[in-house]
All heavy atoms as an XYZ file, in Angstrom:
745
protein
N     120.184    127.351     69.928
C     120.521    128.561     70.621
C     119.858    129.716     69.870
O     119.778    129.714     68.664
C     122.022    128.756     70.631
C     122.472    130.033     71.266
S     124.270    130.206     71.278
C     124.510    131.016     69.727
N     119.376    130.672     70.625
C     118.876    131.894     70.016
C     119.242    133.074     70.887
O     119.511    132.953     72.062
C     117.386    131.815     69.689
C     116.475    131.677     70.871
C     115.914    132.773     71.482
C     116.160    130.415     71.368
C     115.071    132.644     72.557
C     115.306    130.277     72.451
C     114.769    131.395     73.045
O     113.935    131.270     74.114
N     119.310    134.245     70.252
C     119.695    135.458     70.954
C     118.640    136.535     70.748
O     117.903    136.524     69.768
C     121.031    135.994     70.415
C     122.190    135.081     70.712
C     123.490    135.664     70.190
O     123.510    136.290     69.115
O     124.498    135.483     70.884
N     118.590    137.455     71.697
C     117.677    138.578     71.602
C     118.335    139.812     72.197
O     119.028    139.717     73.215
C     116.390    138.250     72.362
C     115.332    139.355     72.248
C     114.121    139.024     73.038
N     114.440    139.304     74.431
C     113.616    139.048     75.451
N     112.466    138.475     75.249
N     113.946    139.343     76.677
N     118.149    140.938     71.575
C     118.652    142.186     72.127
C     117.858    142.542     73.362
O     116.623    142.499     73.337
C     118.537    143.324     71.107
C     119.558    143.199     69.999
O     120.667    142.710     70.272
O     119.248    143.576     68.858
N     118.534    142.880     74.438
C     117.860    143.321     75.658
C     118.343    144.693     76.046
O     118.456    145.026     77.229
C     118.112    142.315     76.799
O     119.514    142.178     76.995
C     117.507    140.962     76.503
N     118.676    145.491     75.038
C     119.220    146.791     75.282
C     118.214    147.706     75.965
O     117.051    147.749     75.607
C     119.656    147.420     73.955
N     118.691    148.403     76.995
C     117.878    149.416     77.685
C     118.747    150.631     77.818
O     119.884    150.561     78.300
C     117.438    148.919     79.065
O     118.590    148.577     79.815
C     116.517    147.718     78.949
N     118.252    151.756     77.408
C     119.020    152.993     77.515
C     120.236    152.937     76.606
O     120.134    152.747     75.422
N     121.425    153.090     77.215
C     122.655    153.147     76.426
C     123.374    151.790     76.340
O     124.445    151.709     75.756
C     123.614    154.181     76.997
O     123.962    153.798     78.327
N     122.820    150.749     76.925
C     123.500    149.452     76.894
C     123.144    148.690     75.613
O     122.063    148.852     75.057
C     123.145    148.616     78.118
O     121.814    148.204     78.040
N     124.066    147.897     75.131
C     123.840    147.046     73.981
C     123.953    145.592     74.391
O     124.841    144.871     73.965
C     124.862    147.351     72.862
C     124.569    148.629     72.157
O     123.419    149.043     72.080
N     125.597    149.257     71.614
N     123.086    145.152     75.237
C     123.144    143.790     75.764
C     122.425    142.843     74.848
O     121.412    143.162     74.234
C     122.514    143.720     77.152
C     123.303    144.508     78.178
O     124.522    144.699     77.965
O     122.715    144.965     79.162
N     122.959    141.641     74.773
C     122.297    140.537     74.064
C     122.122    139.381     75.034
O     123.045    139.055     75.761
C     123.111    140.070     72.857
C     123.136    141.073     71.741
C     123.767    140.535     70.494
N     123.018    139.518     69.803
C     121.921    139.714     69.046
N     121.442    140.915     68.931
N     121.338    138.726     68.448
N     121.002    138.798     75.040
C     120.698    137.656     75.914
C     120.691    136.402     75.050
O     120.093    136.398     73.985
C     119.352    137.864     76.579
C     118.893    136.705     77.379
C     118.943    137.016     78.850
N     118.246    135.914     79.504
C     118.684    135.373     80.604
N     119.721    135.842     81.205
N     118.051    134.366     81.153
N     121.358    135.367     75.519
C     121.438    134.111     74.770
C     120.718    133.015     75.526
O     120.877    132.885     76.735
C     122.913    133.686     74.562
O     123.592    134.743     73.902
C     123.007    132.443     73.750
N     119.905    132.241     74.818
C     119.239    131.096     75.392
C     119.703    129.860     74.617
O     119.854    129.899     73.409
C     117.714    131.187     75.257
C     117.097    132.136     76.192
C     116.612    131.868     77.454
C     116.852    133.522     75.982
N     116.097    133.004     78.020
C     116.227    134.031     77.134
C     117.098    134.408     74.931
C     115.861    135.352     77.280
C     116.733    135.714     75.057
C     116.103    136.184     76.209
N     119.880    128.796     75.351
C     120.206    127.516     74.736
C     118.965    126.617     74.848
O     118.279    126.631     75.880
C     121.390    126.848     75.406
C     122.640    127.665     75.330
N     123.407    127.702     74.200
C     123.226    128.499     76.217
C     124.427    128.507     74.385
N     124.337    129.003     75.631
N     118.703    125.853     73.815
C     117.581    124.922     73.833
C     118.160    123.522     73.958
O     119.009    123.116     73.161
C     116.729    125.049     72.562
C     115.590    124.049     72.592
C     116.203    126.466     72.406
N     117.719    122.784     74.972
C     118.187    121.431     75.209
C     117.019    120.478     75.017
O     115.868    120.810     75.306
C     118.709    121.274     76.650
C     119.893    122.182     76.913
C     119.728    123.434     77.476
C     121.163    121.776     76.560
C     120.804    124.275     77.713
C     122.267    122.609     76.778
C     122.072    123.848     77.368
N     117.306    119.288     74.553
C     116.275    118.282     74.344
C     116.803    116.914     74.774
O     117.980    116.646     74.652
C     115.862    118.239     72.872
N     115.908    116.113     75.312
C     116.285    114.762     75.742
C     115.050    113.876     75.790
O     113.923    114.356     75.752
C     116.985    114.786     77.115
C     116.080    115.230     78.252
C     115.459    114.282     79.041
C     115.844    116.558     78.507
C     114.637    114.663     80.095
C     115.029    116.967     79.547
C     114.414    116.003     80.335
N     115.275    112.604     75.904
C     114.218    111.635     76.051
C     114.199    111.191     77.528
O     115.203    110.688     78.046
C     114.492    110.424     75.145
O     113.437    109.498     75.279
N     113.082    111.427     78.201
C     112.955    111.088     79.634
C     112.909    109.585     79.802
O     112.770    108.819     78.852
C     111.715    111.747     80.215
N     112.965    109.146     81.056
C     112.944    107.725     81.354
C     111.698    107.025     80.825
O     111.741    105.866     80.407
C     112.996    107.497     82.876
C     114.360    107.762     83.455
C     114.348    107.600     84.963
O     113.305    107.637     85.613
N     115.539    107.453     85.545
N     110.575    107.760     80.780
C     109.327    107.150     80.296
C     109.188    107.243     78.770
O     108.165    106.913     78.224
C     108.118    107.818     80.963
C     108.003    109.298     80.634
O     108.772    109.837     79.856
N     107.019    109.943     81.253
N     110.227    107.743     78.095
C     110.220    107.850     76.644
C     109.696    109.167     76.110
O     109.721    109.403     74.912
N     109.217    110.035     76.980
C     108.666    111.337     76.570
C     109.799    112.241     76.093
O     110.837    112.343     76.719
C     107.967    111.960     77.780
C     107.341    113.299     77.519
C     106.645    113.874     78.738
O     106.808    113.308     79.845
O     105.987    114.900     78.596
N     109.572    112.921     74.944
C     110.551    113.864     74.391
C     110.363    115.193     75.101
O     109.263    115.738     75.156
C     110.361    114.026     72.897
C     111.395    114.914     72.260
C     111.200    116.149     71.780
C     112.761    114.603     72.040
N     112.356    116.663     71.288
C     113.353    115.732     71.428
C     113.559    113.499     72.334
C     114.690    115.783     71.074
C     114.899    113.555     71.975
C     115.452    114.661     71.345
N     111.443    115.761     75.664
C     111.377    116.989     76.439
C     112.349    117.994     75.875
O     113.499    117.666     75.584
C     111.727    116.726     77.925
C     111.678    118.002     78.731
C     110.795    115.677     78.512
N     111.889    119.213     75.684
C     112.751    120.338     75.295
C     112.595    121.443     76.371
O     111.503    121.675     76.838
C     112.367    120.908     73.927
C     112.698    119.967     72.803
C     112.435    120.600     71.435
O     112.211    121.830     71.368
O     112.458    119.864     70.454
N     113.712    122.095     76.689
C     113.648    123.200     77.642
C     114.741    124.189     77.294
O     115.683    123.881     76.547
C     113.767    122.717     79.075
C     115.133    122.165     79.448
C     116.061    122.965     80.107
C     115.461    120.854     79.159
C     117.284    122.466     80.447
C     116.696    120.350     79.515
C     117.622    121.152     80.141
N     114.614    125.395     77.814
C     115.576    126.465     77.539
C     116.363    126.789     78.800
O     115.858    126.657     79.910
C     114.846    127.730     77.098
C     114.010    127.540     75.868
C     113.161    128.776     75.584
O     113.351    129.835     76.181
N     112.204    128.628     74.706
N     117.593    127.233     78.597
C     118.440    127.674     79.686
C     119.163    128.932     79.232
O     119.743    128.936     78.149
C     119.424    126.599     80.106
C     120.212    126.969     81.327
O     121.264    127.619     81.171
O     119.772    126.657     82.448
N     119.142    129.976     80.030
C     119.762    131.217     79.647
C     121.062    131.503     80.353
O     121.360    132.626     80.650
N     121.837    130.484     80.646
C     123.093    130.673     81.372
C     124.169    131.318     80.537
O     124.010    131.579     79.357
N     125.312    131.583     81.188
C     126.429    132.240     80.505
C     127.311    131.258     79.744
O     128.186    131.676     78.999
C     127.308    132.946     81.554
C     126.570    134.069     82.237
O     125.592    134.578     81.704
N     127.024    134.459     83.396
N     127.155    129.990     79.959
C     128.025    129.008     79.323
C     127.768    128.963     77.824
O     126.683    129.191     77.359
C     127.801    127.611     79.921
C     128.193    127.525     81.375
C     127.961    126.128     81.881
C     128.319    126.045     83.343
N     128.090    124.726     83.898
N     128.808    128.608     77.096
C     128.712    128.416     75.662
C     128.686    126.923     75.369
O     129.454    126.172     75.931
C     129.921    129.032     74.948
C     130.009    130.524     75.097
C     129.087    131.156     74.094
N     129.197    132.592     74.185
C     128.232    133.405     73.843
N     127.102    132.921     73.387
N     128.386    134.680     73.913
N     127.798    126.530     74.502
C     127.687    125.136     74.101
C     127.726    125.058     72.599
O     127.207    125.945     71.921
C     126.362    124.518     74.587
C     126.245    124.440     76.077
C     125.573    125.430     76.776
C     126.807    123.408     76.791
C     125.453    125.376     78.151
C     126.685    123.320     78.152
C     126.016    124.305     78.845
N     128.281    123.989     72.073
C     128.198    123.782     70.630
C     127.016    122.842     70.377
O     126.612    122.069     71.249
C     129.499    123.164     70.052
C     129.821    121.818     70.736
C     130.642    124.122     70.186
C     130.946    121.080     70.060
N     126.446    122.950     69.199
C     125.285    122.115     68.878
C     125.649    120.659     68.980
O     126.695    120.205     68.496
C     124.780    122.425     67.469
C     123.499    121.722     67.129
C     122.945    122.139     65.780
O     123.356    123.209     65.283
O     122.118    121.388     65.252
N     124.808    119.897     69.653
C     125.031    118.452     69.828
C     125.849    118.104     71.042
O     126.111    116.908     71.286
N     126.266    119.089     71.824
C     127.077    118.814     73.012
C     126.274    118.007     74.028
O     125.086    118.213     74.177
C     127.548    120.138     73.647
N     126.932    117.093     74.699
C     126.273    116.314     75.737
C     126.288    117.086     77.041
O     127.303    117.660     77.400
C     126.986    114.974     75.940
C     126.849    114.086     74.756
C     127.550    112.764     74.988
N     126.707    111.780     74.341
C     126.387    110.634     74.858
N     126.840    110.260     76.015
N     125.595    109.800     74.216
N     125.141    117.123     77.710
C     125.014    117.809     78.983
C     124.272    116.915     79.966
O     123.619    115.956     79.565
C     124.273    119.159     78.846
C     125.049    120.115     77.950
C     122.876    118.945     78.329
N     124.396    117.216     81.250
C     123.662    116.480     82.271
C     122.411    117.277     82.630
O     122.475    118.480     82.865
C     124.527    116.275     83.518
O     125.712    115.581     83.159
C     123.783    115.493     84.586
N     121.277    116.565     82.659
C     119.990    117.206     82.916
C     119.401    116.591     84.162
O     119.531    115.399     84.401
C     119.025    116.976     81.719
C     117.647    117.503     82.014
C     119.596    117.639     80.476
N     118.752    117.407     84.983
C     118.030    116.922     86.169
C     116.554    117.227     85.963
O     116.182    118.285     85.488
C     118.529    117.580     87.416
C     120.002    117.323     87.674
C     120.312    117.272     89.149
N     121.694    117.250     89.417
C     122.485    116.184     89.314
N     121.968    115.047     88.904
N     123.753    116.239     89.608
N     115.696    116.270     86.369
C     114.248    116.475     86.239
C     113.513    115.515     87.153
O     114.056    114.493     87.578
C     113.778    116.292     84.798
C     113.955    114.895     84.250
C     112.931    113.963     84.317
C     115.152    114.500     83.667
C     113.077    112.687     83.856
C     115.318    113.216     83.171
C     114.268    112.318     83.258
O     114.436    111.035     82.775
N     112.269    115.850     87.434
C     111.388    114.994     88.214
C     110.699    114.045     87.241
O     109.987    114.504     86.353
C     110.346    115.847     88.951
C     109.371    115.015     89.784
O     109.457    113.769     89.771
O     108.530    115.645     90.458
N     110.892    112.734     87.356
C     110.281    111.780     86.428
C     108.740    111.884     86.359
O     108.146    111.526     85.365
C     110.703    110.408     86.957
C     111.927    110.668     87.771
C     111.753    112.049     88.341
N     108.135    112.395     87.416
C     106.666    112.548     87.412
C     106.223    113.670     86.494
O     105.086    113.671     86.007
C     106.164    112.796     88.826
N     107.082    114.657     86.234
C     106.724    115.802     85.389
C     107.980    116.381     84.716
O     108.408    117.483     85.042
C     106.029    116.891     86.226
C     105.353    117.936     85.375
O     105.344    117.811     84.114
O     104.809    118.887     85.944
N     108.568    115.653     83.779
C     109.842    116.109     83.215
C     109.749    117.413     82.437
O     110.680    118.209     82.465
C     110.261    114.963     82.284
C     109.087    114.087     82.130
C     108.152    114.348     83.262
N     108.633    117.691     81.765
C     108.553    118.929     80.992
C     108.596    120.191     81.831
O     109.109    121.208     81.435
C     107.299    118.910     80.114
C     107.405    117.965     78.950
C     106.327    118.203     77.951
C     106.591    117.231     76.795
N     105.929    117.602     75.573
N     108.038    120.119     83.024
C     108.008    121.310     83.894
C     109.241    121.425     84.806
O     109.520    122.496     85.318
C     106.744    121.313     84.741
C     105.488    121.555     83.941
C     104.264    121.566     84.809
N     104.443    122.182     86.101
C     103.975    123.388     86.435
N     103.242    124.056     85.591
N     104.170    123.871     87.644
N     109.959    120.346     85.001
C     111.039    120.364     85.993
C     112.428    120.204     85.396
O     113.417    120.271     86.139
C     110.834    119.243     87.028
O     110.831    117.969     86.344
C     109.523    119.427     87.774
N     112.564    120.024     84.113
C     113.881    119.819     83.504
C     114.751    121.060     83.656
O     114.304    122.188     83.454
C     113.726    119.476     82.018
N     115.997    120.826     84.044
C     116.954    121.902     84.206
C     118.355    121.357     83.910
O     118.613    120.170     84.038
C     116.875    122.514     85.624
O     117.774    123.622     85.683
C     117.249    121.511     86.681
N     119.232    122.251     83.548
C     120.606    121.889     83.274
C     121.326    121.699     84.600
O     121.283    122.570     85.451
C     121.268    122.997     82.458
C     122.601    122.707     81.816
C     122.484    121.533     80.847
C     123.097    123.932     81.107
N     121.954    120.568     84.777
C     122.644    120.265     86.036
C     124.034    120.895     86.028
O     124.741    120.850     85.032
C     122.750    118.757     86.226
N     124.413    121.494     87.158
C     125.758    122.039     87.305
C     126.740    120.900     87.568
O     126.383    119.873     88.118
N     127.945    121.108     87.187
C     128.978    120.083     87.384
C     129.632    120.302     88.752
O     130.409    121.216     88.925
C     130.026    120.169     86.281
O     131.127    119.378     86.588
N     129.307    119.466     89.699
C     129.911    119.599     91.041
C     131.397    119.318     90.974
O     132.197    119.905     91.703
C     129.240    118.668     92.020
O     129.350    117.341     91.599
N     131.828    118.446     90.080
C     133.251    118.126     89.924
C     134.005    119.370     89.466
O     135.096    119.682     89.945
C     133.439    116.990     88.931
C     134.884    116.527     88.824
C     135.021    115.365     87.899
N     134.260    114.233     88.413
C     134.056    113.121     87.730
N     134.533    112.991     86.528
N     133.363    112.143     88.271
N     133.430    120.118     88.518
C     134.081    121.332     88.022
C     134.163    122.392     89.086
O     135.185    123.074     89.223
N     133.108    122.548     89.876
C     133.106    123.523     90.962
C     134.160    123.161     91.997
O     134.906    124.037     92.465
C     131.711    123.613     91.602
C     131.746    124.458     92.851
C     130.716    124.173     90.613
N     134.273    121.903     92.334
C     135.295    121.461     93.308
C     136.701    121.703     92.777
O     137.575    122.139     93.519
C     135.099    119.996     93.669
C     133.886    119.679     94.535
C     133.737    118.162     94.683
C     134.017    120.330     95.882
N     136.917    121.414     91.499
C     138.256    121.603     90.913
C     138.620    123.085     90.911
O     139.762    123.437     91.266
C     138.299    121.053     89.485
N     137.704    123.944     90.536
C     137.984    125.397     90.534
C     138.297    125.886     91.951
O     139.203    126.677     92.145
C     136.793    126.174     89.976
C     136.603    126.017     88.502
C     135.332    126.681     88.005
O     134.690    127.415     88.788
O     135.003    126.476     86.828
N     137.538    125.418     92.936
C     137.783    125.811     94.317
C     139.140    125.342     94.810
O     139.850    126.059     95.499
N     139.519    124.126     94.452
C     140.796    123.569     94.891
C     141.960    124.336     94.299
O     142.940    124.653     94.982
C     140.898    122.090     94.512
N     141.861    124.685     93.031
C     142.943    125.449     92.372
C     143.037    126.832     93.012
O     144.135    127.333     93.287
C     142.698    125.549     90.847
C     143.615    126.563     90.202
C     142.869    124.186     90.204
N     141.917    127.490     93.232
C     141.932    128.814     93.854
C     142.510    128.776     95.254
O     143.322    129.652     95.629
N     142.143    127.773     96.024
C     142.682    127.650     97.376
C     144.182    127.381     97.352
O     144.936    127.964     98.156
C     141.960    126.493     98.105
C     142.219    126.341     99.579
C     141.826    127.614    100.346
C     141.439    125.167    100.148
N     144.638    126.557     96.441
C     146.083    126.274     96.356
C     146.847    127.537     95.957
O     147.926    127.804     96.524
C     146.324    125.180     95.318
N     146.347    128.323     95.029
C     147.031    129.562     94.653
C     147.061    130.574     95.782
O     148.088    131.234     96.016
C     146.347    130.184     93.405
C     146.581    129.430     92.102
C     145.766    130.045     90.987
C     148.056    129.410     91.742
N     145.954    130.692     96.518
C     145.946    131.602     97.663
C     146.937    131.131     98.723
O     147.633    131.950     99.330
C     144.537    131.700     98.247
C     143.590    132.490     97.388
S     141.973    132.908     98.080
C     141.598    131.617     99.208
N     147.047    129.844     98.934
C     148.021    129.318     99.895
C     149.432    129.590     99.478
O     150.280    129.971    100.304
N     149.729    129.472     98.189
C     151.058    129.753     97.672
C     151.419    131.212     97.875
O     152.540    131.563     98.321
C     151.146    129.381     96.192
C     152.477    129.616     95.502
C     153.582    128.790     96.135
C     152.364    129.324     94.018
N     150.493    132.110     97.580
C     150.733    133.547     97.763
C     150.951    133.842     99.259
O     151.843    134.602     99.605
C     149.553    134.386     97.201
C     149.642    135.829     97.633
C     149.528    134.264     95.686
N     150.180    133.233    100.123
C     150.339    133.455    101.567
C     151.724    132.980    102.035
O     152.407    133.682    102.785
C     149.239    132.729    102.334
C     149.268    132.878    103.842
C     149.047    134.338    104.231
C     148.207    131.994    104.481
N     152.165    131.810    101.577
C     153.492    131.298    101.967
C     154.567    132.247    101.461
O     155.523    132.551    102.188
C     153.695    129.871    101.420
C     155.153    129.445    101.522
C     152.807    128.900    102.153
N     154.433    132.719    100.237
C     155.426    133.654     99.692
C     155.469    134.941    100.493
O     156.529    135.479    100.771
C     155.125    133.929     98.213
C     155.382    132.747     97.309
S     154.772    132.981     95.618
C     155.661    134.393     95.107
N     154.308    135.435    100.884
C     154.251    136.677    101.673
C     154.854    136.478    103.043
O     155.610    137.345    103.528
C     152.786    137.121    101.793
C     152.574    138.352    102.592
C     152.850    139.586    102.052
C     152.136    138.264    103.907
C     152.673    140.745    102.795
C     151.947    139.423    104.658
C     152.235    140.665    104.100
N     154.544    135.391    103.705
C     155.029    135.167    105.066
C     156.520    134.848    105.131
O     157.151    135.054    106.167
C     154.233    134.033    105.726
C     152.774    134.343    106.011
C     152.070    133.107    106.555
C     152.641    135.504    106.991
N     157.115    134.371    104.061
C     158.544    134.021    104.076
C     159.411    135.055    103.382
O     160.577    134.803    103.151
C     158.740    132.647    103.410
O     158.294    132.738    102.045
C     158.033    131.543    104.124
N     158.876    136.204    103.050
C     159.602    137.251    102.340
C     160.291    136.662    101.100
O     161.484    136.812    100.868
C     160.665    137.907    103.250
C     160.017    138.704    104.375
O     158.931    139.261    104.123
O     160.599    138.749    105.458
N     159.523    135.962    100.311
C     160.011    135.236     99.154
C     160.924    136.055     98.238
O     162.000    135.625     97.903
C     158.854    134.650     98.356
C     159.268    133.919     97.114
C     159.794    132.654     97.198
C     159.110    134.519     95.880
C     160.170    131.978     96.034
C     159.500    133.855     94.712
C     160.011    132.603     94.810
N     160.557    137.266     97.818
C     161.438    137.999     96.892
C     162.825    138.291     97.486
O     163.843    138.150     96.790
C     160.697    139.314     96.602
C     159.271    139.001     96.896
C     159.313    137.980     98.009
N     162.898    138.685     98.754
C     164.214    138.970     99.364
C     165.047    137.688     99.475
O     166.231    137.705     99.247
C     164.038    139.603    100.748
C     163.581    141.034    100.720
C     162.060    141.156    100.690
O     161.386    140.166    100.992
O     161.559    142.233    100.360
N     164.405    136.597     99.838
C     165.120    135.311     99.997
C     165.589    134.782     98.643
O     166.610    134.084     98.564
C     164.259    134.263    100.684
C     163.987    134.616    102.129
O     164.730    135.375    102.733
N     162.900    134.074    102.670
N     164.882    135.110     97.600
C     165.250    134.591     96.272
C     166.532    135.222     95.765
O     167.339    134.534     95.145
C     164.100    134.899     95.295
C     164.281    134.396     93.868
C     164.269    132.879     93.846
C     163.157    134.931     92.969
N     166.739    136.494     96.048
C     167.894    137.205     95.507
C     169.019    137.431     96.504
O     169.972    138.124     96.245
C     167.444    138.564     94.931
C     166.453    138.426     93.812
C     165.147    138.795     93.996
C     166.833    137.883     92.625
C     164.229    138.646     92.967
C     165.939    137.726     91.562
C     164.615    138.113     91.747
N     168.953    136.839     97.714
C     170.036    137.044     98.671
C     171.011    135.912     98.716
O     170.913    134.910     98.143
C     169.527    137.265    100.079
O     168.345    136.660    100.400
């Protein structure tokens, strides 16, 4: 991981890049950078997607579809709970 100041004007922004490395199916060693918002510890296992015909140019960090689905399901459930509470006058029913 490395960081660089990207301050412009009055902002004090820092940009962080993570460096990932893996061995492709053909045995070629590949390193690539990703500047996402996620925090990783050194040595963390990640899922990588790449074109086997050109892994050095196409390697990218794969998003977790399972994580996205779980976050969406939790958000939807919470919104549904709030809607049910609103439609049933939950606070008045609780104390009557």
